[in-house]
C-alpha positions as CSV (number, residue, x, y, z in Angstrom):
1,M,-6.4,-11.3,21.8
2,L,-6.8,-8.1,19.7
3,T,-10.5,-7.5,18.9
4,Y,-12.4,-5.1,16.6
5,A,-14.7,-3.8,19.4
6,E,-11.7,-3.1,21.6
7,V,-9.7,-1.2,19.0
8,R,-12.6,0.7,17.6
9,G,-13.3,2.4,20.9
10,N,-9.9,4.0,21.0
11,Q,-9.3,6.4,18.0
12,R,-5.6,6.8,18.7
13,R,-4.9,3.1,19.0
14,C,-7.0,2.3,15.9
15,L,-5.0,4.8,13.9
16,A,-1.7,3.5,15.1
17,L,-2.6,-0.2,14.5
18,T,-4.5,0.1,11.2
19,G,-3.7,3.4,9.7
20,L,-7.4,4.3,9.7
21,T,-9.6,6.2,12.1
22,P,-12.7,4.4,13.4
23,S,-14.9,6.4,11.0
24,E,-12.7,5.5,8.0
25,F,-12.6,1.8,9.2
26,D,-16.5,1.8,9.4
27,L,-16.6,3.3,5.8
28,L,-14.4,0.5,4.5
29,L,-16.1,-2.4,6.4
30,P,-19.4,-2.6,4.4
31,A,-17.5,-2.8,1.1
32,F,-15.1,-5.4,2.6
33,S,-18.1,-7.5,3.7
34,R,-19.7,-7.3,0.3
35,S,-16.4,-8.3,-1.4
36,C,-16.0,-11.2,1.0
37,E,-19.5,-12.5,0.2
38,R,-18.8,-12.2,-3.6
39,L,-15.5,-14.0,-3.5
40,Y,-16.4,-16.6,-0.8
41,P,-20.2,-17.3,-0.9
42,A,-21.8,-18.5,2.3
43,D,-23.1,-21.6,0.6
44,R,-19.6,-22.8,-0.2
45,T,-16.9,-24.3,2.0
46,L,-13.5,-22.7,2.4
47,A,-12.3,-25.1,-0.4
48,G,-15.1,-23.9,-2.7
49,R,-17.3,-27.0,-2.5
50,P,-21.1,-26.8,-1.8
51,R,-21.9,-27.0,1.9
52,K,-23.6,-30.1,3.2
53,R,-24.9,-28.3,6.3
54,F,-26.3,-24.9,7.2
55,P,-23.6,-22.1,7.1
56,G,-22.4,-21.1,10.5
57,G,-22.4,-24.6,12.0
58,G,-19.4,-25.9,13.9
59,R,-16.9,-24.1,16.0
60,T,-16.7,-20.3,15.6
61,G,-13.3,-19.2,14.3
62,A,-11.1,-16.4,15.7
63,L,-11.7,-14.4,12.5
64,H,-15.4,-15.2,12.1
65,A,-16.8,-11.6,12.0
66,P,-16.0,-9.3,9.0
67,G,-14.7,-6.6,11.3
68,Q,-12.2,-9.0,12.9
69,K,-11.0,-10.1,9.4
70,L,-10.5,-6.5,8.3
71,L,-8.7,-5.6,11.6
72,F,-6.4,-8.6,11.1
73,L,-5.5,-7.6,7.6
74,L,-5.0,-3.9,8.3
75,V,-2.8,-4.5,11.3
76,Y,-0.6,-6.7,9.2
77,L,-0.4,-4.2,6.3
78,K,0.2,-1.2,8.7
79,T,2.8,-2.7,11.1
80,Y,4.1,-5.7,9.0
81,P,5.0,-7.9,11.9
82,L,6.3,-11.5,11.7
83,Q,3.5,-14.0,11.2
84,V,4.2,-15.6,14.6
85,V,3.5,-12.2,16.2
86,M,0.2,-12.0,14.3
87,A,-0.6,-15.5,15.6
88,E,-0.2,-14.3,19.2
89,L,-2.2,-11.2,18.6
90,F,-5.2,-12.9,17.0
91,N,-5.1,-16.3,18.8
92,L,-4.1,-18.2,15.6
93,S,-1.3,-20.6,14.6
94,Q,1.4,-19.4,12.2
95,P,0.0,-21.5,9.3
96,Q,-3.4,-20.1,9.9
97,V,-2.0,-16.6,9.7
98,N,-0.4,-17.4,6.3
99,Y,-3.7,-18.9,5.1
100,W,-5.9,-16.0,6.0
101,L,-3.5,-13.4,4.6
102,R,-3.6,-15.1,1.2
103,R,-7.3,-15.5,1.4
104,L,-8.2,-11.9,2.6
105,L,-5.8,-9.8,0.5
106,P,-7.8,-10.2,-2.7
107,V,-11.0,-9.3,-0.7
108,L,-9.4,-6.0,0.5
109,R,-8.3,-5.2,-3.0
110,D,-11.8,-5.8,-4.4
111,A,-13.3,-3.6,-1.7
112,L,-10.9,-0.7,-2.3
113,D,-11.7,-1.0,-6.1
114,E,-15.4,-0.8,-5.3
115,L,-14.8,2.4,-3.3
116,G,-12.6,3.9,-6.1
117,A,-9.6,4.1,-3.7
118,L,-7.1,2.1,-5.7
119,P,-4.3,4.1,-7.5
120,E,-4.1,4.0,-11.2
121,R,-1.5,1.4,-12.5
122,D,-1.6,2.4,-16.2
123,P,0.8,5.3,-16.7
124,Q,-1.1,6.5,-19.8
125,A,-4.4,6.6,-17.9
126,L,-3.2,9.0,-15.3
127,A,-3.7,11.9,-17.8
128,H,-7.4,11.2,-17.9
129,I,-8.0,11.6,-14.2
130,A,-10.6,14.4,-13.6
131,A,-9.1,17.7,-12.6
132,P,-10.6,21.2,-12.0
133,P,-11.0,23.0,-15.4
134,L,-8.4,25.6,-16.4
135,E,-6.6,25.1,-13.1
136,Q,-3.1,23.9,-12.3
137,T,-2.9,20.7,-10.2
138,R,0.0,20.1,-7.9
139,R,1.4,16.6,-7.8
140,I,4.3,15.0,-6.1
141,I,6.4,12.2,-7.5
142,D,8.5,10.1,-5.2
143,G,10.1,6.7,-4.9
144,T,9.1,4.2,-2.1
145,E,11.1,1.3,-0.8
146,R,9.7,-1.8,0.9
147,R,12.3,-3.8,2.9
148,R,12.6,-7.5,2.0
149,Q,14.5,-10.4,3.3
150,R,18.1,-10.5,2.1
151,P,18.3,-13.0,-0.8
152,K,20.8,-15.8,-0.4
153,N,21.7,-15.7,-4.1
154,P,24.6,-13.2,-4.6
155,E,23.1,-11.9,-7.9
156,K,19.7,-11.3,-6.3
157,Q,21.4,-9.6,-3.3
158,Q,23.1,-7.1,-5.6
159,A,19.9,-6.5,-7.6
160,H,17.8,-5.7,-4.5
161,Y,20.5,-3.8,-2.6
162,S,19.4,-0.2,-2.4
163,G,22.9,1.2,-1.8
164,R,22.3,2.6,1.6
165,K,22.3,1.3,5.2
166,K,22.6,-2.3,3.9
167,T,19.0,-2.3,2.9
168,H,17.5,-4.9,0.5
169,C,14.2,-3.8,-0.9
170,D,11.7,-3.6,-3.7
171,K,10.9,-0.2,-5.1
172,N,7.9,1.6,-6.7
173,V,7.3,5.2,-7.8
174,V,4.1,6.9,-6.7
175,V,2.4,10.1,-7.9
176,T,0.3,11.9,-5.3
177,D,-2.2,14.7,-5.5
178,A,-0.7,17.4,-3.2
179,Q,-4.2,18.8,-2.2
180,S,-6.1,15.6,-1.5
181,Q,-3.0,13.6,-0.5
182,R,-4.4,10.7,-2.6
183,I,-2.0,8.4,-4.4
184,D,-3.1,8.8,-8.1
185,F,-0.6,6.4,-9.6
186,L,1.5,3.4,-8.5
187,S,4.2,2.1,-10.8
188,Q,5.2,-1.6,-11.3
189,T,7.6,-3.1,-8.7
190,Y,11.3,-2.9,-9.5
191,E,14.4,-4.2,-7.8
192,G,15.9,-2.0,-5.1
193,R,19.0,-0.9,-7.1
194,V,17.0,0.7,-9.9
195,P,17.1,4.5,-9.6
196,D,13.9,6.5,-9.1
197,K,14.4,8.4,-12.3
198,S,15.0,5.3,-14.4
199,I,11.7,3.9,-13.1
200,A,9.8,7.1,-14.0
201,D,11.5,7.1,-17.5
202,Q,10.6,3.5,-18.1
203,E,7.0,3.9,-16.9
204,G,6.4,6.8,-19.3
205,I,3.8,8.5,-17.2
206,D,1.4,10.9,-18.9
207,Y,0.3,13.7,-16.6
208,P,-3.0,15.7,-16.8
209,P,-2.8,19.2,-18.4
210,G,-1.7,22.0,-16.2
211,T,0.2,19.7,-13.8
212,V,2.8,21.3,-11.5
213,L,5.1,18.4,-10.6
214,Y,7.2,18.4,-7.4
215,K,10.2,16.1,-7.2
216,D,13.3,15.4,-5.1
217,S,16.9,15.0,-6.1
218,G,16.3,11.3,-7.0
219,F,14.5,12.6,-10.1
220,Q,17.3,15.0,-11.2
221,G,17.0,15.4,-15.0
222,Y,13.4,14.1,-15.1
223,E,11.5,16.7,-17.2
224,P,8.2,15.3,-18.4
225,P,5.8,17.5,-20.5
226,V,4.0,19.2,-17.7
227,A,3.3,22.9,-17.0
228,Q,6.1,23.2,-14.5
229,T,8.5,21.0,-12.5
230,C,9.8,22.0,-9.1
231,Q,12.8,20.5,-7.3
232,A,14.1,21.3,-3.8
233,K,17.6,22.6,-3.7
234,K,20.1,20.8,-1.5
235,K,21.2,22.7,1.5
236,A,24.8,23.8,1.5
237,T,26.9,21.9,4.0
238,R,28.6,23.8,6.8
239,R,32.3,24.4,6.4
240,G,34.3,22.1,8.7
241,A,36.8,23.2,11.4
242,N,39.7,22.3,9.0
243,G,38.2,24.4,6.2
244,G,36.9,21.3,4.3
């Protein structure tokens, strides 16, 4: 069974499994514990009814400690394994894994919101993010894809097909601060076939004054009102043996 105490003692393993170093994990854990207490008070049962006996009575569950709950959730989000694999790692059944994921995901979101770590979802609000006065801020816009199970419906298959490597996915556009490497904006979720530029155009993102925006070829022609846009040029392909 994978435990918090075991993973926390190995920085390389903790980073590989959760995406956080032990110090970052310990920074998030208190906020996660407070969020869990707010959403699920100790004087209430899992179903939300008042407890008839003192909290903590009965058999101790596999995810009893807050650190174990957070480890369980971060391992799933970082590695995205099958739920049966998570069940083996944390000594649970597959239905229990599904239950705890639905229960704990809102807790993590609330904790990240408390720490101010959630990206902005309102494209107009991005322009009001604090920036150094009279200085240019470098930001990077890019499209992200999350693989999903191939839909059985032919129309949905076509909608979520990304057009490469037989991948079916959901897509978002993110704007990242190049200096802090923090994601400042996360768009709504779109079907995999929607081009990155179309998402950016539809979102209508407002950028802070003095923004220098870096983009790739997926945003060809995307020229928002910023101080400057920079796009990497494609490398010229080598001439083949036949002159092609």
